[in-house]
N, C-alpha and C positions, 0 to 999 in steps of 0.2 A: 442348461445353456449349451447350445450347439457348439461343438469343438470348432467349427468353421467361422464362428462369430469372433474369435480371438486370433489375431496373427501375431505369433511370437518368433523372431528370428531365431534360427538353430544356435547362434552364438550368444543370445541373451540368457541370463541366469535369474529364473523366476522361481522364488520359494513355493513349494506346494501350498503352504498356508496363506499366501497372498490371495486377497479376495478381488476377483477381476469381474467387471461388468461385461456387458456385450459390446461387440463392435470395437474392441480395443486393438491397437497395433503397438508392439514393443519392438524397437529397432535393434540393430546389431550391437552386441557386447554391453547391452544395458543390463542393470541389476535391479531387481525388486525384491525387497526383504520380506520377512514372514508377517509382520504387523501392517502391512500396507493395504490399503483399500483403494481401488481404481474404479471410478464411475464409467458408465457407458460412453462409448464414442471417443474416449481419450486417446490421443496419439502421442506416443513416447519414442523420440528419436534415437539416435545412435549414441553410445557411452554415456547414458544417463545413469544416475544412482537415485533410487527413491528408497528411503530407509526410515528407521524409527517407526513411531506410531503416527503415520502420515496417512491423511485421507484426502484424495482428490474427488472432486465432484464429476459431473458430466462434461464431455466435449472440451476438456482441456487440451492444450498442445504444449508439449515439452520438447525443446530442441536440443541439439548436440550438446553433451557435456554438462548439462544441468544436474545439480546436486540438491536434492529436496529432503529435508528431514534429518540431516546428520547433526551430530552432538552440538548444542549451543556453545558458542565462544564466550564462556563465562567462567571465570576461575572458581565461583562458588558451586558450579555444577558438580554433582557427586554421583551420577549415575541414576538419579531418579526418574520415574516415568513421567515424560512430558510429551506434548502433542503439537502436530502441525495440521491444521484444519484448512482445507482450500475448497471454495465453491466451484462454480460452473463457468465454462467458456472463458477461461483465462489463457493468456499466451505468456509462456516463459521462454525467453530466447536463449541463444547459446551461452553456456557457462554461468547462468544465473545460480546463485546459492541462496537457499532459505533455511534458516534454522528453526527448530521447534522451541517451545518455551523453556524456561528454567524454573526451578522450584517444584516441588511435588505437585503434579497436576497442571502445571504451567502450560499455556498454549500461545502458539502464533497463529493468527487468523487471517486469512485472505478471502475476500469476498468473491463477487462475480464480475466478469467481464473486464478484468484488469489486463494491462499490457506491461510486462516487466522485460525490459530490453537487455542487451547483451552485457553480461558480467555484472549485472546489478546484485546487491547483496541486501537480504533482509534479515535483520538480526532477531535474537530471541524475544519473545513476548510482544512482537510488533503487531499492530492491527492495521490491515489495508482494507478499506471499505470496497466501494464498487466503482467501476469505470475509472480507475486510476491509471496514470501513465508514469512509469519510471523510466527515464532515458538510460542509455548506456552508462554503466560504471557508477550508478547512484548507490550510496552506501547509507543504510538505515541502521542506526544504533539501536540497542535494545529498548523495548517498550515505546518506540516511536509509533505515532498514529497518523495515518494518511487518510483523509475523509473523502467522501464521494466526489468524483470528477476533478480531483486535483491533478496537477501535472508538475513534475520535478525534472529539471533539465540535467543533462549529462555531466557525470564527474562530480555530483554534488554530494558531500557528506552531510548527514542529518544527525545531530546530537541525539544521544539517548534521552527518552522521555519527551521529546518535541512532538508537538502536534502541527500538521498542516492542514488548514480548514478547507472545507468543501469549495470547489470551483476556484481554488487559488492557483496561481502559476508562479513557480520559483525557477529562475534562470539557471543556466548551467555553470559548473565550476565555481560555485559559491559555498560558503560554510553556513549551515543553518543551526544556530545554537539557542534560538528561542522560537516561541510559537508564531506561525504565519496565520494571520487573521482570514477567515473566510472571504472569498469573492475578490481578493486583492492580487496584485502582481509585485513579485519581489525580485530584486536583482542587486548587482554591484557587490563590491568587497570593501568594508563590511557591508553585510546585507542591509537593504532598506526597502521600504515600500514606495513604489512608484505611482501607484493609482489603482483604480479598479480594473479587474480583468475584463475589459469590455468586450473584446473579440470572442473570448471564451463563453461569456454570458450570452452574447448574441447568437452564437452557434448552438447554445443549449436553449435557445428560444425563450429567454426571459423576457417579460414585457418591458417596454420602454419605461413605464412608471417606476418599475421595480429598480431598474438600472440607474435612473436618475436619482432616486432615493439613496442607492448605495454610494453613488458619487458624492452626495451631500453628507452621507455618514463617514465616507473616507475623510473628508475635511474636518469633520468634527473629531475623529480618532487621532488623525495624524498631522493636522496643519494648525490647530489652535492651541497648542502648547497645553493641553489638558492632561490631567493625571488620568489614569485608567478609570478610577472611580468617578471623576467628574465627567468623562466621555460616557460611560454607562448611564449616568443621570440624565445627560442631554439626550441620548438615544431614547430613553424611557419617556422623557417629557415632550420632546419636540418633533417626533416621527410618528407616522401612522403605524398601526399594529400589524405591519407586514411580517410574514413568516421569516423573511430573510433579516429583518431588523432584529426580531426576536433571537434568531440564531447568532447574530453578532453579539447581542447582550450576553447570552449564555456562554458563548466561547470566551469573551472578555472576563466574565465573572469566575470561570473555573480555570483559568490559565494558572499554571503553577511555576512556569519558567519565565514568565513575562513575555511580552509581545515584541516582534520585530517592528521597529519604527521606521 
């Protein structure tokens, strides 16, 4: 690797054992510890700390003051080896904190093309899929799962083990203590489902037929006073076998915390 392909500010502290790809920039006063792996083209700003067993993929951007890979905030953590795995082309804005997993071999996993905004926190063993947006000050408790293309508004705490489904949108400043069904829009306090995230689906170029069927599914799940089991039966019996309907059925069938209604 040519020396000139990596630009490290003179004030940065980079452990010689850290593995750096090509075309990396490390800003002033940042710290990269020995077990860190940084992929090609990643840009790390000033005063960042990347520690623990943390792997970043290609072309990530880490802004001022972010801390990636510090010990999980879990009273059961006892120094065991755990991991933080981050994919490609993510943006971590100022003062974001992301913890690794807890429990021997535990992992926190971040996919690709996510946008994690200022002072958001991702707790231990969380899984963030792809194209997710977490606005300023979002707080994810341990083991939370955020699926593809979901958006969470600013200042929102998400309870541990909660899932937010793909293409769902959650408003800002609300508490999320149960699972948010895919394709839906949630807001208010206490949190409730308003309807289908139509604008988000249209921007993602969902066909009109799919959106119309999701609107009908919304009424079945949230407006007919059915139990979850009854709603699943109705989705199985009364809807075409669209992938989106199958995803709703799978999500409802596997929810462990119950769903936001």
